[in-house]
C-alpha positions as CSV (number, residue, x, y, z in Angstrom):
1,M,0.0,0.0,0.0
2,R,1.3,3.5,-0.9
3,F,-1.2,5.7,0.9
4,K,1.5,7.4,3.1
5,A,3.7,8.0,0.2
6,I,0.8,9.3,-1.9
7,A,-0.1,11.7,0.9
8,L,3.2,13.1,1.2
9,A,3.8,13.4,-2.5
10,G,0.2,14.9,-2.8
11,A,1.3,17.8,-0.6
12,S,3.9,19.0,-3.1
13,L,1.3,18.4,-5.9
14,L,-1.2,20.5,-4.2
15,L,1.4,23.2,-3.7
16,A,2.2,23.2,-7.4
17,L,-1.6,23.3,-8.6
18,P,-3.8,25.5,-6.7
19,V,-2.5,28.8,-8.4
20,H,-3.3,27.1,-11.5
21,A,-6.6,25.8,-10.4
22,A,-8.1,28.0,-7.6
23,A,-9.4,31.0,-9.6
24,A,-11.9,30.4,-12.4
25,P,-10.3,31.3,-15.7
26,A,-12.2,33.6,-18.1
27,K,-14.3,31.9,-20.7
28,D,-12.2,31.0,-23.6
29,A,-14.7,32.3,-26.3
30,K,-12.8,30.9,-29.2
31,V,-12.8,27.3,-27.8
32,W,-16.4,27.6,-26.7
33,E,-17.6,28.7,-30.2
34,A,-15.7,25.8,-31.7
35,A,-17.3,23.3,-29.3
36,E,-20.8,24.8,-30.2
37,A,-20.1,24.6,-33.8
38,A,-18.8,21.0,-33.7
39,R,-22.1,19.8,-32.0
40,G,-23.9,18.6,-35.1
41,D,-20.9,16.8,-36.7
42,E,-19.9,15.3,-33.3
43,L,-23.5,13.8,-32.9
44,K,-23.5,12.6,-36.5
45,L,-20.1,10.7,-36.0
46,L,-21.6,9.4,-32.7
47,G,-24.6,7.9,-34.5
48,E,-22.4,6.4,-37.1
49,V,-20.2,4.4,-34.6
50,V,-23.2,3.5,-32.4
51,N,-24.8,1.9,-35.4
52,I,-21.8,-0.4,-35.7
53,D,-22.1,-3.5,-33.3
54,S,-18.8,-3.6,-31.3
55,G,-19.5,-5.9,-28.3
56,T,-16.2,-7.2,-26.9
57,G,-14.9,-9.8,-29.2
58,D,-16.6,-8.5,-32.2
59,V,-13.5,-8.2,-34.3
60,E,-15.0,-6.9,-37.5
61,G,-17.1,-4.2,-35.7
62,G,-14.2,-3.0,-33.6
63,R,-12.0,-2.8,-36.7
64,K,-14.8,-0.6,-38.6
65,I,-14.9,1.9,-35.9
66,A,-11.1,1.9,-35.3
67,A,-10.7,2.7,-39.1
68,I,-13.1,5.5,-38.9
69,L,-11.5,7.2,-35.9
70,A,-7.9,6.5,-37.2
71,A,-8.6,8.3,-40.4
72,R,-9.7,11.3,-38.7
73,L,-6.8,11.3,-36.2
74,K,-4.3,10.7,-39.0
75,A,-5.7,13.7,-40.9
76,M,-4.8,15.8,-37.7
77,G,-1.2,14.7,-37.9
78,F,-1.3,11.8,-35.4
79,A,0.9,8.8,-36.0
80,I,-1.4,5.8,-35.8
81,E,-0.4,2.3,-34.4
82,S,-2.7,-0.7,-34.6
83,L,-1.4,-3.1,-32.0
84,K,-2.5,-6.8,-31.7
85,A,-4.4,-7.4,-28.6
86,E,-2.8,-9.2,-25.8
87,A,-5.6,-11.9,-25.7
88,D,-7.1,-14.0,-28.6
89,G,-10.5,-13.1,-30.3
90,L,-10.2,-9.4,-29.9
91,P,-9.7,-6.5,-32.3
92,E,-6.5,-4.5,-32.4
93,N,-6.0,-1.6,-30.0
94,T,-5.2,1.9,-31.6
95,V,-2.6,4.2,-30.3
96,A,-2.6,7.7,-31.9
97,T,0.5,9.9,-30.9
98,L,1.1,13.6,-31.7
99,N,4.2,15.4,-30.7
100,G,4.2,19.1,-29.9
101,T,6.7,21.9,-28.8
102,G,5.9,22.1,-25.0
103,K,6.4,20.2,-22.0
104,G,3.2,18.3,-20.9
105,R,2.5,14.7,-21.8
106,V,-1.2,13.9,-21.9
107,L,-2.7,10.5,-22.2
108,L,-6.4,10.0,-23.2
109,I,-8.0,6.6,-22.8
110,G,-11.3,5.4,-24.2
111,H,-12.8,2.1,-25.3
112,I,-15.0,1.2,-28.2
113,D,-16.1,-2.1,-27.1
114,T,-19.7,-2.5,-25.5
115,V,-21.4,-5.1,-23.5
116,F,-24.1,-5.8,-26.3
117,E,-24.5,-8.7,-28.7
118,S,-24.3,-8.6,-32.4
119,G,-27.6,-7.3,-34.0
120,T,-28.4,-4.8,-31.1
121,A,-27.4,-1.8,-33.1
122,K,-30.0,-3.0,-35.9
123,A,-32.6,-3.6,-33.1
124,R,-32.0,-0.4,-31.2
125,P,-30.2,2.1,-33.6
126,F,-29.0,5.5,-32.6
127,R,-31.8,8.1,-31.9
128,M,-32.3,11.3,-30.2
129,D,-35.1,13.2,-28.5
130,A,-35.1,16.6,-27.1
131,E,-32.9,15.7,-24.2
132,K,-31.2,12.5,-24.7
133,A,-29.4,10.2,-27.2
134,Y,-29.9,6.5,-27.2
135,G,-28.3,3.4,-28.6
136,P,-26.0,0.5,-27.6
137,G,-22.7,2.1,-26.2
138,V,-23.9,5.6,-26.8
139,S,-22.5,6.7,-23.5
140,D,-20.3,3.7,-22.4
141,E,-18.2,4.7,-23.9
142,K,-18.6,5.9,-27.6
143,G,-19.9,9.3,-26.5
144,G,-16.6,10.0,-24.7
145,V,-14.4,8.7,-27.6
146,I,-16.1,10.8,-30.2
147,E,-15.8,13.8,-27.7
148,A,-12.1,13.2,-27.5
149,V,-11.8,13.2,-31.4
150,Y,-13.5,16.6,-31.7
151,A,-11.5,18.1,-28.7
152,L,-8.3,17.1,-30.6
153,Q,-9.8,18.4,-33.7
154,I,-10.5,21.8,-32.0
155,L,-7.0,22.1,-30.8
156,H,-5.5,21.1,-34.2
157,D,-7.8,23.7,-36.0
158,Q,-6.6,26.4,-33.6
159,G,-2.9,25.5,-34.1
160,F,-2.3,24.4,-30.6
161,K,1.2,23.0,-30.1
162,D,2.1,23.9,-26.6
163,F,2.4,20.2,-25.3
164,K,5.2,17.8,-25.4
165,Q,3.0,14.7,-26.4
166,I,-0.7,13.8,-26.7
167,V,-1.4,10.0,-26.8
168,F,-5.0,8.7,-27.4
169,L,-5.4,5.0,-26.7
170,I,-8.6,3.5,-28.2
171,E,-8.9,0.1,-26.6
172,T,-11.2,-2.9,-27.4
173,S,-11.6,-5.1,-24.4
174,E,-12.3,-2.8,-21.4
175,E,-15.8,-4.5,-20.8
176,R,-14.0,-7.7,-19.9
177,G,-11.3,-6.0,-17.7
178,S,-9.1,-5.3,-20.6
179,P,-7.4,-8.5,-21.1
180,G,-6.2,-7.4,-24.5
181,T,-4.7,-4.4,-23.2
182,H,-3.2,-4.7,-19.8
183,K,0.6,-4.5,-20.8
184,L,-0.1,-1.6,-23.3
185,I,-2.0,0.3,-20.5
186,D,0.9,-0.2,-18.1
187,R,3.5,1.0,-20.6
188,L,1.5,4.3,-21.5
189,V,0.6,5.3,-18.0
190,H,4.2,5.1,-17.0
191,D,5.1,7.5,-19.9
192,T,2.8,10.4,-19.3
193,D,2.1,13.3,-16.8
194,A,-1.7,13.1,-16.7
195,E,-4.5,10.7,-17.8
196,L,-7.9,11.9,-18.9
197,N,-10.5,9.1,-19.1
198,L,-13.4,9.2,-21.5
199,E,-15.9,7.2,-19.5
200,P,-19.2,8.9,-19.1
201,G,-19.9,11.3,-16.4
202,D,-22.8,10.5,-14.2
203,T,-26.1,12.6,-14.2
204,P,-26.8,15.3,-13.9
205,D,-23.2,16.5,-14.5
206,V,-20.6,14.7,-12.4
207,M,-17.0,13.6,-13.0
208,T,-15.5,10.5,-11.5
209,V,-12.8,11.0,-8.7
210,W,-13.0,7.4,-7.3
211,R,-13.9,4.1,-8.5
212,K,-13.9,0.5,-7.4
213,G,-11.6,-2.1,-8.5
214,G,-13.3,-5.1,-10.2
215,S,-12.5,-8.9,-10.8
216,S,-14.5,-11.9,-11.7
217,Y,-14.1,-15.1,-9.7
218,T,-15.0,-18.4,-11.2
219,I,-16.2,-21.3,-9.1
220,D,-15.9,-24.6,-11.0
221,V,-17.4,-27.9,-9.6
222,T,-16.6,-31.3,-11.1
223,G,-19.1,-34.1,-10.2
224,R,-20.1,-37.5,-12.0
225,A,-22.6,-37.9,-14.7
226,A,-25.3,-40.6,-14.4
227,H,-28.9,-41.3,-15.9
228,A,-31.3,-39.0,-14.1
229,G,-34.0,-41.6,-14.1
230,I,-32.4,-45.1,-14.0
231,A,-29.5,-44.5,-11.7
232,P,-29.3,-41.0,-10.4
233,Q,-27.7,-42.3,-7.1
234,E,-24.7,-43.2,-9.2
235,G,-24.2,-39.6,-10.2
236,R,-22.5,-36.7,-8.2
237,N,-24.5,-33.7,-8.9
238,A,-22.1,-30.7,-9.6
239,A,-25.1,-28.2,-10.0
240,T,-26.3,-29.1,-6.4
241,E,-22.8,-28.7,-5.1
242,L,-22.5,-25.3,-7.0
243,I,-25.7,-24.0,-5.3
244,H,-24.1,-24.7,-1.9
245,Q,-20.8,-22.9,-2.8
246,I,-22.6,-19.8,-4.1
247,Q,-24.5,-19.1,-1.0
248,L,-22.4,-16.0,-0.3
249,D,-25.2,-13.4,0.7
250,D,-24.3,-13.6,4.4
251,V,-20.6,-13.1,3.7
252,F,-20.4,-10.4,1.0
253,P,-22.9,-7.4,0.4
254,K,-24.6,-7.2,-2.9
255,S,-24.5,-3.4,-3.0
256,G,-23.1,-0.4,-1.3
257,D,-20.0,1.8,-1.6
258,G,-17.7,-1.0,-0.2
259,L,-16.9,-4.4,-1.1
260,T,-19.6,-6.2,-3.2
261,A,-20.0,-9.6,-4.7
262,N,-22.7,-10.6,-7.2
263,L,-23.4,-13.8,-9.1
264,T,-23.4,-13.1,-12.9
265,I,-23.1,-16.3,-14.8
266,L,-24.4,-19.7,-13.9
267,Q,-23.9,-22.7,-15.9
268,A,-24.7,-26.4,-15.4
269,G,-25.9,-29.5,-17.2
270,T,-26.2,-30.4,-21.0
271,R,-29.4,-32.6,-21.1
272,G,-32.5,-32.9,-19.1
273,N,-32.1,-36.5,-18.2
274,I,-28.4,-36.5,-17.1
275,I,-27.0,-35.7,-13.7
276,P,-24.6,-32.8,-14.5
277,D,-20.9,-33.7,-14.0
278,H,-19.9,-30.1,-14.2
279,A,-21.2,-26.6,-13.1
280,S,-19.7,-23.2,-12.9
281,A,-20.5,-19.7,-11.7
282,Q,-18.9,-16.3,-12.0
283,I,-18.9,-13.9,-9.1
284,N,-18.3,-10.3,-10.0
285,V,-16.4,-8.6,-7.1
286,R,-15.9,-4.9,-6.7
287,V,-13.7,-3.3,-3.9
288,R,-12.6,-0.1,-2.6
289,D,-9.5,-1.6,-1.0
290,K,-7.2,-3.9,-2.9
291,A,-6.6,-6.1,0.2
292,D,-10.3,-7.1,0.0
293,Y,-9.4,-9.2,-3.2
294,D,-7.4,-11.5,-0.9
295,K,-10.2,-11.6,1.5
296,V,-12.6,-12.9,-1.0
297,Q,-10.1,-15.5,-2.4
298,A,-9.5,-16.8,1.0
299,I,-13.2,-17.2,1.9
300,M,-14.0,-18.8,-1.3
301,A,-11.1,-21.2,-1.1
302,K,-12.1,-22.2,2.3
303,N,-15.6,-22.9,1.2
304,A,-14.3,-25.0,-1.5
305,Q,-12.9,-27.4,1.1
306,T,-16.3,-28.3,2.4
307,T,-18.8,-29.9,0.0
308,I,-22.2,-31.3,0.7
309,V,-22.2,-33.6,-2.4
310,P,-19.7,-36.4,-1.8
311,D,-17.0,-36.9,-4.4
312,T,-17.3,-33.5,-6.0
313,K,-14.3,-31.2,-6.6
314,V,-14.5,-27.4,-6.2
315,T,-11.9,-25.0,-7.6
316,V,-11.8,-21.1,-7.5
317,T,-10.0,-19.0,-9.9
318,H,-10.1,-15.4,-10.6
319,E,-9.2,-13.0,-13.6
320,G,-7.7,-9.8,-12.5
321,S,-9.2,-6.7,-13.8
322,F,-8.6,-3.1,-12.6
323,P,-7.4,-1.9,-9.2
324,P,-9.4,0.6,-7.2
325,L,-9.1,4.5,-8.1
326,A,-8.6,5.6,-4.3
327,D,-9.3,9.2,-3.3
328,N,-6.0,10.9,-3.9
329,P,-4.5,14.4,-4.2
330,G,-3.6,14.1,-7.8
331,T,-7.1,13.4,-8.9
332,N,-8.6,16.0,-6.7
333,A,-6.3,18.6,-8.0
334,L,-7.4,17.9,-11.7
335,A,-11.0,17.9,-10.5
336,A,-10.5,21.4,-9.0
337,Q,-9.0,22.4,-12.2
338,A,-12.0,21.0,-14.1
339,E,-14.3,22.8,-11.8
340,A,-12.6,26.1,-12.5
341,I,-12.9,25.7,-16.2
342,Y,-16.6,24.9,-15.8
343,A,-17.0,27.9,-13.6
344,G,-15.6,30.1,-16.4
345,V,-18.5,29.4,-18.6
346,G,-21.0,29.8,-15.7
347,L,-21.5,26.1,-15.1
348,K,-21.0,23.8,-12.1
349,I,-19.6,20.3,-12.3
350,T,-19.5,18.0,-9.2
351,R,-17.4,15.1,-8.0
352,G,-18.5,11.5,-7.5
353,G,-17.5,7.9,-7.7
354,N,-19.1,4.5,-8.4
355,G,-18.5,0.7,-8.7
356,G,-17.5,0.7,-12.2
357,S,-13.7,0.1,-12.9
358,S,-11.5,1.9,-15.5
359,E,-7.9,2.5,-16.6
360,S,-7.5,5.6,-14.5
361,A,-6.9,3.3,-11.6
362,N,-3.8,2.0,-13.5
363,A,-2.6,5.5,-13.9
364,Y,-3.1,6.2,-10.2
365,E,-1.1,3.0,-9.4
366,A,1.7,4.4,-11.6
367,G,1.7,7.6,-9.6
368,V,0.1,9.6,-12.4
369,A,-2.6,12.2,-11.8
370,A,-5.9,10.9,-13.5
371,L,-9.3,12.2,-14.0
372,D,-12.2,10.1,-15.0
373,G,-15.8,10.4,-16.2
374,L,-15.0,13.2,-18.6
375,G,-17.4,12.0,-21.3
376,P,-20.9,13.4,-21.5
377,A,-23.0,12.7,-18.6
378,A,-25.1,9.6,-18.9
379,A,-27.0,6.9,-17.2
380,N,-28.5,3.3,-17.6
381,F,-25.2,1.8,-18.6
382,H,-25.1,-1.9,-19.8
383,A,-29.0,-1.8,-20.2
384,P,-31.4,-1.2,-23.1
385,G,-32.3,2.2,-21.7
386,E,-28.8,3.5,-21.9
387,Y,-28.7,7.2,-22.6
388,L,-26.6,10.4,-23.0
389,L,-27.7,13.8,-21.9
390,L,-27.4,16.0,-24.9
391,G,-27.2,19.2,-22.8
392,T,-23.8,18.1,-21.5
393,V,-22.2,17.5,-25.1
394,T,-20.9,21.0,-25.7
395,P,-19.9,21.8,-22.1
396,R,-18.1,18.5,-21.7
397,L,-16.4,18.9,-25.1
398,Y,-15.3,22.5,-24.0
399,L,-13.9,21.1,-20.7
400,L,-11.9,18.3,-22.3
401,T,-10.4,20.6,-24.8
402,K,-9.3,23.1,-22.1
403,L,-7.9,20.4,-19.8
404,I,-5.8,19.0,-22.7
405,E,-4.6,22.4,-23.4
406,E,-4.0,23.5,-19.8
407,L,-2.2,20.2,-19.0
408,G,0.0,20.4,-22.1
409,Q,1.2,23.8,-20.9
410,N,1.4,23.0,-17.3
411,P,1.7,19.3,-16.5
412,P,1.2,18.2,-12.8
413,A,3.9,16.6,-10.8
414,H,4.0,12.9,-10.4
415,L,2.7,11.3,-7.3
416,K,5.8,9.3,-6.6
C-alpha cells in the first residue's frame, strides 16, 4: 500500500497546482464557439459508430470503428499504431500519438467495445429526442471517445502545439477487464504526466474521482454424470454442489460503496435426463481496498474445502481486472482544475464515484494524476435504456479541450 507515500507526494502536488486551479479562468470564447459549432458533426459521427455493433470480441465491428477514428486522427497529424490485442479473439488496439513543442504529456484513454451482442445496433439504432441520445454504447463509451476526437480537432484547427506529447489509446476489451490491453496500458501510463479518461460522467453533471476495482471469480465444480431416471444415485450432482458454494449473501454485500459480490453467470448440465458432472458460476467482485481481493479469495477457497455432495471437487480461480481508483490528491487537483474551467462558462460540475472500474486506476497506481468520467453525462449503462444527456455534449467538449490545453502547458507533478 502506498497511501502514506501518496499523501506526502500529494502535498507537493497541491502546492504546485492551486495557483493554476483555484481561480476560475475567463471563458475561452474561441474554444467555446468551436465546441458549439462541432455539436452537429459530433453527434452525427456518434450515431455512425453507435450503429456499428462492437461488443467485446466483435473483431469486425471493432476494426470498422477503429478505421473511422484512425482516419480522422491521421488527418490531424497523429501517428497511428494498430497493435495486436494481448488476448485472442479481440480487435487490435489503436494508439494515436502527436508530438508538440511544449512540456506536458497527456494520455487520453477510451474504449469502443460494448456489452451488447451482435444485432443490437440494428434492433436499437442511434436516436435522439429533445434531451437524450440512445443506442448501444452511446455513452459507455462511444460518446466520450467521439468527444475526444473533436477536442483534438478543435486544438488542431486552432494550431495548438504547446504540449510535449498527446497520446490517445482506443482500446477494445475494457468491458471484460481489458485482457487485451493490460501491458499496453501499463506502458502508456508510465510515460505520461496526466491521464484523462473518457468514461461517461454520471448525471446530472458529475466527474468521477474514485472508482472500485473489479475482478471476476469463477467457481468450478466437477461431479459425475449418471442417468437421471435409472441410476441418479450413481451420479454426483455438480449443480447441487455449486448451489451450496454460491451461498455468499451472508458473507459479501450485494450493493453499497464498499466490497460487493454478485452472481453474474451460472452454468450447469447439458441434457434434461443427465445428472450434471460439471457446473460453474462467475461472481463479480468490486472493492475499494485492494486487500479485499485476498479476503474474497480466502473465503471462497475455504468454502471449497467443504462440500455437501460427496466426491465432488471445487476449484476457485479469478481473472484480475482493475485496481481501485482511491481518493488521492492528484485526482482531486485535476478535479479542481475542471471545476474552475466549468465555472468560467457559468456552469457547475460536481465530483462523485461508483463501482465501475476503469483504466484511471492503473494511472493512479503508476503515480500519475488521473481524472475520470469526462465523457458526456449519462445513465442506465449496460442496459437497453442507456442514454446520453445532450445538454452536456458542448460543455463536456469544452472542458476536455481546455484540460488537454492546460495540462499540455502546465503538467502536474507525479505522485511518486
